[in-house]
N, C-alpha and C positions, 0 to 999 in steps of 0.2 A: 237505692233507698227510695221509696215513696213520697211524694209530697201531700198524699192524703193523710188524715188524721184518723185512725181506727178508735179513738177514745178521747172524751173530752176531758181536757186537763183543768182541775180546779185549782187556780191560783188565788185563791181568796186568803185573807189572813190567817182564818183558822186551820187552812190546809198547809199553808206554809210557814207559819211563825209558832216557834216555840212556846209553850204555856203550860198551866199547871199539871197536863197530862205527863210531859216528860219529867216534871218535877217530881211526881209520885213515884215514878219508876225509878228514877235516880236516888230518891230516899229509900225505896224498898230496898234496891240492889245494895246500897251501903249499909242498911240494917242487916240483911242476909250475910253480908260479906262479915260485918263485925261479929256477929254471932257465931259463924263458921270459925273465924281466927281465933277467937277466943277459947271455943270447944278444941281447936287445933293445939292451942297451947297447953290447955289441961291435960289432952291426949298425951303430948310429948313431955310433959314434966312425969306423968306416971309412968311412961315407957323409959325415960330415963336414958337416951341414947341420943347424944348431941351430934354426932356424926349421921344418923340416919335424918334426923329432923333437919339438919343443914343441907343434905342432899335432896330431900322433898322441897325444902324451901328453894333451892336453887332451880330445880327441876321445873316447877309450877311459875317461878318467875319467868324463867325462858320462855315458857309456853305464851304467857300474856304478853311478854316481849314481841313474840314473832307476831301476834295477831297486831299489834300496832304497827310494826315495821311493815308488815304486809298492805296493810292500808296506806302507810305513808308512799311505799313503793307505786300502788295504784295512784295516789294523787300525781305522783313525778311523772309517769308515762302518760297520764292523761294530758298534762301539760305540754310536755316534750313534744308528743304527737299532734297536738292540736286538735284532740279528738272532740267530736261534737257530742256523741251519743253517751258519753259519762256524765255530763253536766248535771243530769237528774239524781244520780246518785252520789256526786263528789262531795256535797257537804257532808254526808253520813260518814264517809271515807275520812275527811278531813277532822272530823269530830273523834272517830276512832284513833287517827293517828296522833292526835294531840295528848292522848294519855302518856306520850313519851316526855311530856313536860313533868310527869311525877313519877314514872316508873324507876328513876334513878334512886329513889327512895328504898326499893326493894333489893337494889344490888349495892350502892354506894354506901348506904348506912350500915349494913352487916359488915362489908368489907372493912370498913375503915375501924368499925367497933373491933372486929376480930384482931385488926394489927394493932389498934391501940392498946387494948387490953392484954394482947401477949406481951407487949413491950413492958407495960407495967408488970407483968408476971414474972419475966425472966431479969428485968432490969435493962437500961438503955445502954450500959455497958458491956454486953455480953455479946462478944462477936459471933459465937458459934450460932446464933440464929434462934430457929423455932423447933420447939419439941412437937411431935405428932400429936395430934389430940387438942392443939392449943394453937390460936391464930390461924392463918388462910391454910396452913396445912390440916387443918379440921376437913377442908374440902378438896384442896388441890396437893397432892403429895409432894410435888416440886419444892414447895414452900419449906420444906425440911429435908433439904437433901441428906443430910447426916442421916437420918432415920431411914430414908429411900435406899441410900447406899448399904446400910447394915443389912436392910431386909432384901435388897437384890442388888450385888455389886455390879453386875452387867448393866442393869438398868440405871444404875447410879452415874456410871460411866458415860452413857447416853445423854442422860439429863444434865450432868455437869457441863457438856459441852455445848448445851444451849443456854446457859446460865445468864449471857448478856441480854437475852430476850425474857427468859423465865426467871426474872427476880422480883421481889416483892414491890419495891418503890416504883420501877417501870410498869409494872401491871396495874397498880393503881392509877398512875397517871394515865394510861391508857385507856381505862375504864372511864375517866372524868373526862377524856378527850371524845369518845364515843357519845357518851350522854349528853354532853355540851353540844356536840353539832346536832344529834336528833332532837333536842330540846328547842334549840335556836331556830332551826328549819321548820321544824312543824309549826312552831308559833308564828313564823313570819308567813307561811303559806296561808295559815288558817285566818289571821288577821287581814292579809291583803285580799283575800276572797272576801273577808266581811265585809271590808273598806268598799268593795265594790258594790255589793246590796245597796249602800246609801248612795254613792257617786254615779253608778254606771258607768265610770271611766273605761273605756274599752283598752286604754293604754296599760292599764293592771294587768290584763290578761296578757300582754305581750311580754310585761315584766317577769310574771310567773313563768312565762314559758322559757326565756333567755334563763333563769334562774335554775331552770330545772335540770339543764344540761350539768353544770357542775355540781349540783346536789345529788345526781344519780352516781356520778363517780365517786363521791366521798360516801353515798350510801352503800356502794358496792364494796368500798374499801373498809369502812367501820363494821358493817355487818359480818364481813369475811373475816376480819382480825376478831372480832367480839366471839365468832365461833370458835376460833382457835384459841382463844384465852379461856372461854368459860366452860367449852365443853372438850375440844381436843386435848387440852392439858389436863384433864382428869387422868390420862392415861400417858404421861409426859414423854415417855419413850416412842410412843405411835406418832405417825404423821401421814396424812394424806393430802396430796395437793388439791385434790377434788372435794374436800370437806367444806370449804366455804360455799361452793357452788349447790351442794346438798342440802346446807343449811338454808341457803337461799330459796331452794324448791319448796323446804319445810315452810319457810315464811310466807310463800304464796300459797300453799296448800291451807294452812291455817288463816292468814289473813285475808284472802277473798271470801273464805267460807264465812267468816266472821262478818265481812262486808255485806253479803249477802243475807245473812240472818239479820242484821241491822235493818236494812233497807224493809224486809218481811215484817218486822215488828215495828217500825215505824208507821208503816202503811198500816198494819193492824190497830193502831193507834187513832187513826183517822187523818193522817198526814198526807200528802201528796198524792190525793185521790187523782188517777187519772195522768199520774205525771210519770211515776214508774209504772212501766208497763212490763208484758210478757215479752216484749222485745229487749229491755233493758236486763230483765232476769235472764235470757236467754243467753245474752252476752256475758253475764256474770258468770253462768253456768259453763259457757266456752272456756273462761279465762281459769276457773276451777279446774275443767277437764285437762286443759293444755299445759298449765304450768305446775298445779299441785298434784296430778295423777300422772299424765303422761310423762312429761319431763323429770318429775320425781322419779319414776320408775327407772327412766332411760339413766339418771345419774347415779342412782342406787347400784343398778347392776353393773354399770361402767366401774364404779368404784371397788366393787366387791371382784368383779372379774379380773382386773388389773393387778389387785393385791393378792388376790388368791394364785393368780398365774406366775406372779413373781416370786412367790413363796418365800420372802424374807420373812424370818422370825419377829422381829420387832414390829412387822406391820400385819401378819396373819394373826396373831395374838388377839388381837383386837376383835376381830371376826370368830376367833374361837370362843372368847367369852360370851358371845352372842347364840352360839351354836350348841352349847353345853348345858346340861340339866334343863328346868323349866324354861330358860330362855329361848331354846330352840323353838316352843310354841309361839314365844312373842314374834319371833322372827318370821314364821309362818304366816301367824294372824297380819303381820304388817303387810306381807306378799298378797294376801288374799284382801284385806281389808282397807289397803290403800293404794291397792293398784286394780286388781282383778275385778272386784265385785263394783267398785265405783266407776272402772271404765266402762264396764257394760251398761251401768246405770245411767252416767251422764252423757253418754254416746248418742242416745235418742234426744232430738229436740223438744219434744213434749215434756219429757222429765224435768227439762230445764225452765219451760214455760209456764206449767201448772204451780200455782203456789204451795200445794200440799206436797208434791213429790219434791219440788225443790228443798222445801223445809227439811224432810227427811232426809235428803242428801247431803245438805249443808252440815247437819247436825252430826251425821254419820262422819263427815270429812274433819269435824272439829275433834270428834273422840278419838279418831286416827291419828290426827296431827300430835294430839296430846300423847297417845301412845308412843308415837315416832321419838319424841322428845324424851319421853320416859327411857326408852330404848337405847337412846344416846348418852343419857347420864348416868345411868343407875347401875349397869353391870361392872363387877369389879374384875380387872385383868388379873389372871392369877401370874403372880411374881416367881412362882417355882415352875412356870411352864418348860423352861430347859432343862429340867431334871427327868422329863418324862421321855422316852425313846420313840413310841408312837402316839398317834392320835387317839385311839382306843384306850389307851391307859391312862390318858389325860381325863378323857370324857367319863371313865368309869369313876375316877375320882371325884369329880366335880358333878356327878350325875345328879345328886340332890341340892343342887344350887337353886334357891329359891329368888324368884323375881321381886318379892315383897309387895305385889299389887293387892294383897289382902289387906295391906295396913290401912286402917281408915284414916290417917293423918295424910295420905294422897288425895283423898277426896274432900277432907275439910278444906286442905290449903287450896285446893283448886276452886272449890266454890267461893272461898274468901277472895282469891286474886281475881277470878272473873267477875265476881259481885262489883270488887272495886272499879274494875275496867269498865263495866256497863255503868257504873254509877258517874263514872268521871265523864264517859262519852254523852250520855244523856243529859246531865248538867250542863255541858257546854252547848248542846242543841237546845236546851229550854232557854236558853239567854240570846238566841239569834235565830235567823231565818234557818229552816231545815232544807232548804232549797237555794242554789247559787241564781237568785231571783232576776239579775240583772247581769248576768254572764252574757255576751253578746251572741253565744252559741247556744243559748236556750233554746230557742225556736228550732233548730236543728234537733236537739236532744228531744225536745217533744214530738216532733214529727219524725223520730228514728223507726224505720222498720228493717227487720233481717231479710234479706233476699234469699 
């Protein structure tokens, strides 16, 4: 690290205090989100496919959730490592992570609504439970074990053995626990950081550093089990001990890319002039490259290789569903677009340091992070896979399987949910400093240079 400043940091109020510029962005994002979601509701009503609508809702909800979780992870590792370089960009990450205060609405409200309306539909005295198409079984087939067993007896036996974990009350309790921790933790870190803006008390930095250690452990547990609950249990007979870490890599890919884009846009509005420099952008690009590209590819290959090599039907069927029909092209697109192309793009230091090229790179990564979640959530595992004697026979039957990527609901919901996320983050930034202006490590961050 060099002690020489390469740029002059503007620490004036106009450069570091949120004001009407961010308010306008927040209102515009909220308006776009509302319009997109209204149009999505109209399109969904005309399509008349509750299951398809629910899956698109879940997929895009998980996507914006990963953007907030990625920012939360960034905040935690900055504190626990006592890193100085990230102080210049940490407030943007804190505001992005604070979306976890309200994201529960996108998950818990629909979950409890499906649960309550289904109980009303069947009557609370019906011990047989759920009928497919109603209740949580609209999304997660294990919620109606009777229907699942009738459709695929072998799969029903496997899922029945997991009923101590995969049952509706416990599922809802776990979801509440995840969001309670995320909301409480992100609120505490954000408020404590803002308190330091006013008091300048260095002990608050130590307090956040000590709190980051248990928070990281709880972050790992909650994000892993959330991935098990909301994504892996969509195919309830399938299991992978690496799925949680694969989901974590996706969190980093989307979350770090969204953070870089947020910093670029905040500076584009005239904030943090000379505060966030090419040095900071280079390090953000490094984190995208390391966690979101290289680590993601390593975990993706490891999971695929181990499952395919083991050749257990209840495991390999999950990948078969993603290799037949049009889904094969999505798998190839992820290989190219989530790994090979961005690997070569981000490996150069200049692509990470120039604002124009970095913008292209993070938009690309955000798009493929969304496609990765789509690839995890949307494919339907064939229940009749055991009836086929060869892979070619199965592939021939499902050769016309559609990905549904052409459905406009995908993109209306994406715009709506991302718009809400942008509105939430910019609204918070408009009410405080966009820089951790009295953090004791700020001077280190302002003088940061890559070697």
